ROPALO-47178 format. One record per atom (N, C-alpha, C): x negated, z negated, y negated; atom name. Coordinates in Angstrom, 1 decimal. Atoms other than C-alpha are relative to their C-alpha. Layout:
X,Z,Y,name
X,Z,Y,CA
...
***
This chain:
X,Z,Y,name
-0.3,-0.8,0.7,N
-12.5,-2.4,9.4,CA
-1.2,1.1,0.4,C
0.6,-1.4,-0.4,N
-14.1,1.7,10.0,CA
-1.5,-0.3,-0.7,C
0.7,-0.3,0.3,N
-17.3,0.6,8.2,CA
-0.3,0.3,-1.5,C
-0.1,-0.9,1.4,N
-16.3,2.0,4.7,CA
-1.0,-0.5,-0.8,C
0.6,0.4,1.3,N
-18.3,-0.2,2.7,CA
-1.3,-0.2,0.1,C
1.2,0.6,-0.2,N
-21.4,-0.9,4.4,CA
-1.0,1.1,-0.4,C
1.3,-0.8,0.8,N
-23.8,2.6,3.3,CA
0.8,0.9,-1.0,C
-0.8,-0.7,0.8,N
-22.1,3.7,0.2,CA
-0.8,1.0,-0.3,C
0.6,-1.1,0.2,N
-23.1,7.3,-0.3,CA
-0.7,0.0,-1.6,C
0.0,-0.3,1.1,N
-24.9,8.1,-3.4,CA
0.7,0.7,-1.6,C
-0.8,-0.6,0.9,N
-23.4,8.5,-6.8,CA
-0.8,-0.2,-1.5,C
0.1,0.1,1.4,N
-24.0,8.7,-10.2,CA
0.8,-1.0,-0.8,C
0.0,1.0,0.1,N
-21.9,6.1,-10.7,CA
0.0,-1.3,-0.4,C
0.9,1.2,0.4,N
-22.9,3.0,-12.3,CA
0.4,-1.2,-0.3,C
-0.2,1.7,-0.6,N
-20.9,0.2,-11.1,CA
-0.9,-0.5,1.2,C
0.6,0.7,-0.7,N
-23.4,-2.1,-9.6,CA
0.0,0.1,1.4,C
0.0,-0.3,-0.9,N
-24.3,-1.5,-6.0,CA
1.0,-0.9,0.6,C
-0.9,1.1,-1.1,N
-22.6,-5.0,-4.6,CA
0.9,0.5,-0.8,C
-1.3,-0.4,0.5,N
-19.7,-4.2,-6.7,CA
0.5,0.9,0.8,C
-0.5,-1.1,-0.8,N
-19.1,-0.9,-5.1,CA
0.4,-0.4,1.5,C
-0.3,0.6,-1.3,N
-19.4,-2.5,-1.6,CA
1.3,-1.1,-0.1,C
-0.6,1.1,-0.3,N
-17.2,-5.3,-2.3,CA
1.6,1.0,-0.6,C
-1.3,-0.6,0.6,N
-14.5,-2.9,-4.2,CA
0.3,1.3,1.5,C
-0.2,-0.7,-1.1,N
-14.9,-0.3,-1.4,CA
1.1,-0.4,1.4,C
-1.0,0.7,-1.2,N
-13.8,-2.9,1.2,CA
0.9,-0.3,-0.4,C
-1.7,-0.1,0.3,N
-11.0,-4.1,-0.6,CA
1.1,1.1,-0.1,C
-0.6,-1.3,0.4,N
-9.8,-0.6,-1.8,CA
0.1,0.5,1.7,C
-0.5,-0.3,-1.5,N
-9.7,0.4,2.3,CA
1.1,-1.2,0.6,C
-0.7,0.6,-0.5,N
-8.2,-2.6,3.0,CA
1.9,0.2,-0.7,C
-0.8,-0.4,0.7,N
-5.3,-1.5,0.4,CA
0.6,1.6,0.7,C
0.0,-1.0,-0.5,N
-5.5,1.9,1.5,CA
1.0,0.5,1.4,C
-0.5,0.5,-1.3,N
-4.6,1.2,5.0,CA
1.2,-0.2,0.0,C
-1.7,0.6,0.2,N
-1.5,-0.9,4.0,CA
0.7,1.1,-0.6,C
-0.8,-1.0,0.6,N
-0.4,1.5,1.8,CA
0.5,1.2,0.5,C
-0.3,-1.0,-0.7,N
-0.6,4.2,4.4,CA
1.1,-0.2,0.9,C
-0.6,0.8,-1.2,N
1.2,2.4,6.9,CA
1.3,-0.3,-0.5,C
-1.6,-0.1,0.9,N
4.2,1.3,4.0,CA
0.3,1.1,0.0,C
-0.7,-1.3,0.0,N
4.5,5.1,3.5,CA
0.2,0.2,1.3,C
0.0,0.0,-1.1,N
4.8,5.5,6.9,CA
1.5,-0.6,0.6,C
-1.3,0.9,-0.1,N
7.6,3.0,7.2,CA
0.8,0.5,-0.5,C
-0.9,-0.9,1.0,N
9.4,4.4,4.3,CA
0.4,1.2,0.3,C
-0.6,-1.6,-0.7,N
9.6,7.7,5.9,CA
1.3,-0.7,1.1,C
-0.5,0.6,-0.8,N
10.7,5.8,8.8,CA
1.2,-0.5,-0.2,C
-1.3,0.0,0.9,N
13.5,4.6,6.7,CA
0.8,0.8,-0.1,C
-0.2,-1.3,0.9,N
14.4,7.6,5.0,CA
0.6,1.1,1.0,C
-0.2,-1.1,-0.4,N
14.5,9.5,8.1,CA
1.7,-0.5,0.6,C
-0.6,0.3,-1.2,N
17.0,7.3,10.2,CA
0.8,-1.0,-0.3,C
-0.9,0.5,0.9,N
19.1,5.4,7.6,CA
1.5,0.3,0.3,C
-1.4,-0.2,-0.5,N
22.6,5.1,8.5,CA
1.3,-1.1,-1.0,C
-1.2,1.0,0.1,N
25.8,3.5,7.6,CA
0.8,0.4,-2.1,C
-0.8,-0.4,1.0,N
27.9,3.4,4.1,CA
-0.6,0.3,-1.4,C
1.3,-0.1,1.2,N
24.7,3.2,1.5,CA
-0.9,1.3,0.5,C
0.6,-0.8,-0.4,N
23.3,6.1,3.4,CA
-0.6,0.8,-1.4,C
-0.1,-0.8,1.4,N
23.2,8.3,-0.1,CA
-0.9,-0.3,-0.9,C
1.3,0.9,1.3,N
21.4,6.1,-2.3,CA
-0.8,-0.5,0.8,C
1.6,0.6,-0.5,N
19.0,4.6,0.1,CA
-0.9,0.9,0.3,C
0.6,-1.0,0.0,N
18.2,7.9,1.1,CA
-1.0,0.5,-0.5,C
1.1,-0.6,1.0,N
17.2,9.1,-1.7,CA
-1.1,-0.8,-0.6,C
0.8,1.1,0.4,N
15.6,5.7,-3.0,CA
-1.0,0.3,0.7,C
1.5,-0.2,-0.8,N
13.2,5.7,0.0,CA
-0.8,1.5,-0.2,C
0.6,-1.0,0.3,N
12.6,9.2,-0.4,CA
-1.1,-0.2,-1.4,C
0.8,0.1,1.3,N
11.4,8.5,-4.0,CA
-1.4,-1.0,0.3,C
0.7,0.9,-0.3,N
9.7,5.5,-2.9,CA
-1.3,0.9,1.3,C
0.8,-0.6,-0.8,N
7.7,7.3,-0.1,CA
-1.2,1.0,-0.7,C
0.5,-0.5,0.8,N
6.6,9.8,-2.6,CA
-1.0,-0.7,-0.9,C
1.0,0.8,0.9,N
5.2,7.2,-5.3,CA
-1.1,-0.3,0.9,C
1.8,0.7,-1.3,N
2.6,5.4,-1.7,CA
-0.5,1.3,-0.3,C
0.2,-1.0,-0.1,N
2.2,8.9,-1.7,CA
-1.5,0.4,-0.9,C
1.2,-0.3,1.1,N
0.0,9.5,-4.8,CA
-0.8,-1.4,-0.1,C
0.6,1.2,0.0,N
-0.7,5.8,-4.8,CA
-1.3,0.2,1.2,C
0.8,0.0,-1.3,N
-2.7,6.1,-1.2,CA
-0.7,0.8,-0.5,C
1.3,-1.1,0.3,N
-4.5,9.2,-2.8,CA
-1.0,-0.5,-0.8,C
0.6,0.3,1.3,N
-5.2,7.4,-6.0,CA
-1.1,-1.3,0.5,C
1.0,1.1,-0.4,N
-6.9,4.3,-3.6,CA
-1.3,0.9,0.7,C
1.0,-0.5,-0.8,N
-8.9,6.7,-1.5,CA
-0.8,0.8,-0.7,C
0.7,-0.9,0.8,N
-10.1,9.0,-4.4,CA
-0.8,-0.6,-0.5,C
1.0,1.0,0.8,N
-11.7,5.6,-5.8,CA
-0.8,-0.4,0.6,C
0.6,0.2,-1.2,N
-13.3,5.0,-2.4,CA
-1.3,0.7,0.0,C
0.9,-0.9,0.1,N
-14.9,8.1,-2.8,CA
-1.0,0.2,-1.3,C
0.6,-0.3,0.7,N
-15.9,8.0,-6.3,CA
-1.1,-1.3,0.0,C
1.1,1.5,-0.2,N
-17.9,4.9,-5.5,CA
-1.2,-0.1,0.9,C
1.2,-0.7,-0.9,N
-19.8,6.6,-2.7,CA
0.4,-0.9,1.3,C
-0.8,0.3,-1.1,N
-17.4,5.4,0.1,CA
0.5,0.8,0.7,C
-1.2,-0.7,-0.8,N
-15.4,7.0,2.7,CA
1.4,-0.5,0.3,C
-1.9,0.3,-0.3,N
-11.5,6.7,2.8,CA
0.0,0.5,1.5,C
-0.8,-0.2,-1.4,N
-10.3,6.1,6.3,CA
1.3,0.0,0.1,C
-1.4,0.0,0.0,N
-7.0,7.1,6.7,CA
0.7,0.6,1.1,C
-0.6,-0.6,-1.4,N
-6.7,8.5,10.3,CA
1.3,-0.8,0.7,C
-0.6,0.6,-0.4,N
-4.2,7.4,12.5,CA
-0.5,-1.8,0.9,C
0.7,0.9,-0.8,N
-6.4,5.4,14.8,CA
-0.6,-1.2,-0.9,C
0.5,0.7,1.4,N
-8.1,3.7,11.6,CA
1.5,-0.9,-0.4,C
-1.5,0.3,0.5,N
-4.4,2.9,10.1,CA
0.7,-1.0,1.5,C
-0.8,1.0,-1.6,N
-3.4,1.2,14.1,CA
-0.7,-1.3,0.0,C
1.0,1.4,-0.9,N
-6.5,-1.1,14.2,CA
-0.4,-0.8,-1.6,C
0.5,0.7,1.3,N
-6.8,-1.8,10.5,CA
1.2,-0.9,-0.8,C
-0.6,0.3,0.5,N
-3.7,-2.5,9.2,CA
1.0,-1.7,-0.2,C
-0.2,1.5,0.1,N
-2.4,-5.8,8.0,CA
1.5,0.0,0.0,C
-1.6,-0.3,-0.3,N
1.3,-4.9,8.2,CA
0.7,-0.2,1.1,C
-0.7,-0.2,-1.2,N
3.4,-6.0,11.0,CA
0.8,1.4,0.4,C
-0.3,-1.8,0.1,N
4.7,-2.9,12.9,CA
1.5,0.2,-0.3,C
-1.3,0.0,0.1,N
7.9,-1.4,12.0,CA
0.9,0.2,0.8,C
-1.0,0.1,-0.9,N
10.6,-1.7,14.1,CA
0.6,1.3,0.2,C
-0.8,-1.4,0.4,N
12.0,1.9,14.9,CA
1.2,-0.5,1.0,C
-1.4,0.0,-0.4,N
15.3,0.8,16.4,CA
1.0,-0.4,-0.8,C
-1.0,0.1,1.0,N
16.6,0.0,13.1,CA
1.1,1.4,-0.9,C
-0.8,-1.2,0.6,N
19.5,2.3,11.5,CA
0.9,-0.2,-1.4,C
-0.7,0.0,0.8,N
21.5,0.2,9.5,CA
-0.3,-0.3,-1.6,C
0.3,-0.4,0.8,N
21.2,0.5,5.8,CA
-1.3,-1.6,-0.9,C
0.6,1.8,0.5,N
20.5,-3.4,4.8,CA
-1.2,-0.3,1.1,C
1.1,0.4,-1.2,N
18.4,-3.8,8.0,CA
-1.3,0.8,-0.4,C
1.2,-0.4,0.7,N
16.1,-1.3,6.5,CA
-0.5,-0.6,-1.4,C
0.7,1.0,1.0,N
15.9,-2.7,3.2,CA
-0.8,-1.3,-0.2,C
0.7,1.4,-0.3,N
15.4,-6.1,4.2,CA
-1.3,0.0,1.0,C
0.8,-0.1,-0.5,N
12.6,-5.2,6.5,CA
-1.1,0.7,-0.9,C
1.1,0.0,0.7,N
11.0,-2.9,4.5,CA
-0.3,-0.8,-1.7,C
0.3,0.6,1.4,N
11.1,-5.3,1.2,CA
-0.9,-1.0,0.7,C
0.7,1.1,-0.5,N
9.1,-7.9,3.5,CA
-1.3,0.4,-0.1,C
1.2,-0.5,-0.2,N
6.7,-5.5,3.8,CA
-0.7,0.6,-1.9,C
0.3,-0.2,1.4,N
6.4,-4.5,0.3,CA
-0.5,-1.0,-0.5,C
0.7,1.3,0.7,N
5.9,-8.0,-0.6,CA
-1.0,-0.4,0.5,C
1.0,0.3,-0.7,N
3.0,-8.2,1.7,CA
-1.3,0.9,-0.2,C
0.9,-1.0,0.6,N
1.5,-5.0,0.3,CA
-0.2,-0.3,-1.8,C
0.2,0.6,1.2,N
2.2,-6.6,-3.2,CA
-1.1,-1.1,-0.3,C
1.3,0.6,-0.1,N
0.3,-9.5,-2.3,CA
-1.3,0.3,0.0,C
1.2,-0.8,-0.5,N
-2.6,-7.7,-0.9,CA
-0.7,0.8,-1.4,C
0.8,-1.1,1.5,N
-3.1,-5.7,-4.3,CA
-0.1,-0.6,-1.1,C
0.6,1.1,1.1,N
-3.2,-8.9,-6.5,CA
-0.7,-0.4,0.7,C
1.3,0.6,-0.5,N
-5.8,-10.2,-4.1,CA
-0.7,1.0,-0.3,C
1.1,-1.1,0.4,N
-7.4,-6.9,-4.4,CA
-1.0,-0.5,-1.7,C
0.4,0.7,1.6,N
-7.2,-7.7,-8.3,CA
-1.0,-0.7,0.1,C
1.1,1.5,0.4,N
-8.9,-10.9,-8.3,CA
-1.2,0.2,0.7,C
1.1,-0.1,-0.4,N
-11.5,-9.5,-5.8,CA
-0.9,0.7,-0.5,C
0.6,-0.8,1.3,N
-12.5,-6.4,-8.3,CA
-0.6,-1.0,-0.7,C
0.4,0.5,1.5,N
-12.6,-8.6,-10.9,CA
-1.2,-0.8,0.3,C
1.3,1.3,-0.3,N
-15.0,-11.3,-9.2,CA
-1.3,1.0,0.1,C
1.6,-0.8,-0.2,N
-17.5,-8.1,-7.9,CA
-0.1,0.2,-1.4,C
0.3,-0.8,1.2,N
-17.1,-7.1,-11.6,CA
0.0,1.9,-0.2,C
-0.7,-1.5,0.3,N
-15.4,-3.5,-11.0,CA
1.5,-0.2,-0.4,C
-0.7,-0.1,0.8,N
-12.9,-3.3,-13.8,CA
0.9,0.9,0.4,C
-0.5,-1.1,-0.2,N
-11.9,0.1,-13.1,CA
0.7,-0.2,1.6,C
-1.0,-0.1,-0.9,N
-10.7,-0.7,-9.6,CA
0.9,-0.9,-0.1,C
-1.3,0.8,0.1,N
-9.3,-4.1,-10.6,CA
1.2,0.5,-0.9,C
-1.0,-0.7,1.0,N
-7.1,-1.7,-13.4,CA
0.8,0.8,1.2,C
-0.4,-1.0,-0.9,N
-6.4,0.6,-10.8,CA
1.0,-1.0,1.1,C
-1.0,0.6,-1.0,N
-5.0,-2.1,-8.0,CA
1.2,-0.6,-1.4,C
-0.9,0.8,0.8,N
-3.0,-3.8,-11.3,CA
1.3,0.8,-0.2,C
-1.1,-0.9,0.2,N
-1.3,-0.4,-11.8,CA
0.7,0.0,0.9,C
-1.0,0.3,-1.3,N
0.0,-0.8,-8.3,CA
0.1,-0.7,0.4,C
-0.6,0.7,-0.1,N
0.8,-3.5,-8.2,CA
1.5,-0.5,-0.8,C
-1.7,0.0,0.4,N
3.4,-3.2,-10.8,CA
0.9,0.6,0.7,C
-0.5,-0.8,-0.4,N
4.4,-0.1,-9.0,CA
1.0,-0.8,1.2,C
-0.7,0.7,-1.2,N
4.9,-1.9,-5.5,CA
1.0,-1.4,-0.7,C
0.0,0.5,0.2,N
5.9,-4.8,-7.1,CA
2.2,0.3,-0.8,C
-1.3,-0.5,0.6,N
9.0,-2.8,-9.2,CA
0.9,0.7,1.2,C
-0.5,-0.4,-0.7,N
9.7,-1.0,-5.8,CA
0.8,-1.0,0.9,C
-0.4,0.6,-1.0,N
10.2,-4.1,-4.0,CA
1.2,-0.9,-0.7,C
-0.9,0.6,0.9,N
12.7,-5.8,-7.2,CA
1.1,1.2,0.7,C
-1.0,-1.6,-0.3,N
14.5,-2.2,-6.4,CA
0.7,-0.7,1.4,C
-0.7,0.3,-1.4,N
15.1,-3.7,-2.3,CA
0.8,-0.9,-0.4,C
-0.7,1.2,-0.1,N
15.6,-6.7,-3.2,CA
1.6,-0.5,-0.8,C
-1.2,-0.1,0.7,N
18.4,-6.0,-5.6,CA
1.0,0.8,1.0,C
-0.7,-0.4,-0.6,N
20.3,-4.5,-2.8,CA
0.6,-1.1,1.3,C
-0.2,0.8,-1.4,N
19.9,-7.6,-0.1,CA
1.4,-1.3,-0.8,C
-1.1,1.0,0.5,N
22.9,-10.4,-0.8,CA
-1.5,-1.3,-0.4,C
1.1,1.0,0.7,N
21.1,-13.2,-2.8,CA
-0.5,-1.1,1.0,C
0.5,1.3,-1.0,N
20.9,-16.0,0.0,CA
-1.7,0.4,0.7,C
1.0,-0.9,-1.0,N
18.1,-13.5,1.6,CA
-1.5,-0.5,-1.2,C
0.8,0.5,0.8,N
15.5,-14.4,-1.7,CA
-0.9,-1.1,0.4,C
1.2,1.3,-0.3,N
12.3,-16.0,-0.8,CA
-0.7,-0.6,-1.3,C
***
């Protein structure tokens, strides 16, 4: 990680400094994954083809707009705690926990399956982050991550609803 949690800046926020440090690190990981997922969803939106083009194009647009807001909320929480939100392309490329999104996908259901895998990864990381923030004593960060976990779970459900029954995990 790009040292986001090493030297929190002074702030009047009264979350204990050890909780701030832990939450900043957790939030930075979630931020990187969220922006990477945003970019993967835009990739799918731009390149989807096939009989479900219209509905998937619109669905993906709604998802990446929601992810834009979510990543902004994560970044702002990092800064509220005295950290530096790191979302440059270089940081994203080196720190994402998601596998690279294939750039040779076109068929709608191929995009849905590829995105579903990544939305599941992000949802899992958000739930781990909730536990980490709770353990650190930062209820507000845990609450933010809980809200985002619910939203990503809903998007995952919508993606999975498009897939044949035998692809569930």
